C-alpha angles and dihedrals in degrees: 000000000000132000140056139306121208100216124193099220113209121219117261097047131085124239090246091052088056089053091051092050094049091047088058094044095050098031089232124132102192103075129133137167136239098239136329119279115198115260090241093050129082135206144066118012112168114209123202114215119208105306088017090069088069090061097046092093088071091055092046088060096049128096121269130217123213141177112210140174126217121202109203130211097037131080122198131198092245101034091243140068094281098067133082119265107256102167143017129197135176115256131210105172126168125196095239092050091050093049090051093050093047090052090052090066095060111114133027122329141152118267128187113222114239122247087247093066127106094236112129123235116184090348096308129100114244094237089055090055090046090055087056089054093251128137121196135183113269127201113240114241130210112249133170130224105202097182138352128185134183111234102177143347124195143164122220124176090343094309119118118212131179131193120206140171120226136184112200146162124266114281095036113138109213094195088057090047089054092051091047091050090053092050091054087054090053095249141079131258147164138216106262097183140359133196123180105217102179143015112188105308094340106105129191090236090069098040126117128221120230088249091055091050090052092049095046093046091052087057093045091247114143102172088125090072113098118206124252092254091063087098095048101076092041093056097042096242118170111251112222124183113212128225110244093248091055096055096081091046092053093047087056092049096252117150115241133208117253140187091214118124117249111284140166092211121107113257119222111207119212134183120235085263089062094251115148108230106160151001123225147166131234113253127165096335091314137095109238111208116234104166129022125196106201 
C-alpha cells in the first residue's frame, strides 16, 4: 500500500494522533503527514503511506489555503479560543477599512512565531516553554501571503467577527496573522476558528474523515488512496517515460542518458505502464537518480 490519503482532520485532535489512528486502521507503520495542523483546527491533512512518505517533502514546501475567523476586541494568551483573555479594546471596524488592511498583507513580510508553536529554542519546543509560563525571544521568519479575501463581517452582541480566505507559504501562522490584522486596525483580536481547505492539489472537497476511512477499510474499499504521482502535477515535475532497458538501471540508482534539454526541474521517471519508479535531476546529458521507489 503506497500513496497518499487526503484526511479531513477534526478539531480536538493533534496531527500526530491522526497518524497513529490511521496506522492502526490500515495496519501500516510507515505513515507521515504533510505539515502540522493545530489540534483546535480542522481541515486537510495529507498523509503519506509507505513510499508516499518519501514524497511528503514536496508537499511540505507547497502553499496552503485556509479559512479563518477573527474575533476583534479581545486578545488571548494563545491567540485562539483556548487561551485566557489578557486584553480588551473597543472596536470600530468598517468593511472597507478591513478590506484595505487585508490587502496590505499580500506579499512577503516578517512574522514572529507564536509561543504556542512547535519551533524549538534551546532544545525545547516553544509551546512547552509556554506551558511553564515562560516567554522567550523568537526570531521573525519571512512568510508570504499569496492571496487574501474577506468573506464576511458581522457584529453580534457588540462583538465584531470577520471570516477570510488566505493562501500562504509554509510556516505562516494564521493566529499571528489574525493578531497582526487587528493591530493594523488599532485594536486587538484572536483567531476564533481555522479550517485548512487545501494543500497543494489536495482539496477539502475530496477529503475523507477518519470514520469514512474505517468504514471503507472494513469493506476492503481503498478508493481513498491517491497514487504516488498525485504530487507530480502539482509541483511541475517533468514526466519522463523510460525505455524498457533503462528500467533496471534506474531501479539500481544508475544514471541514464537522455535527450532532454538542460533543466533545473525535477524529473519523474515512469515505466511504460505509467508506474512512477524514481525521481532524478538533469546533469551533463544524463538523468541522475535521486529517489527510487522499488
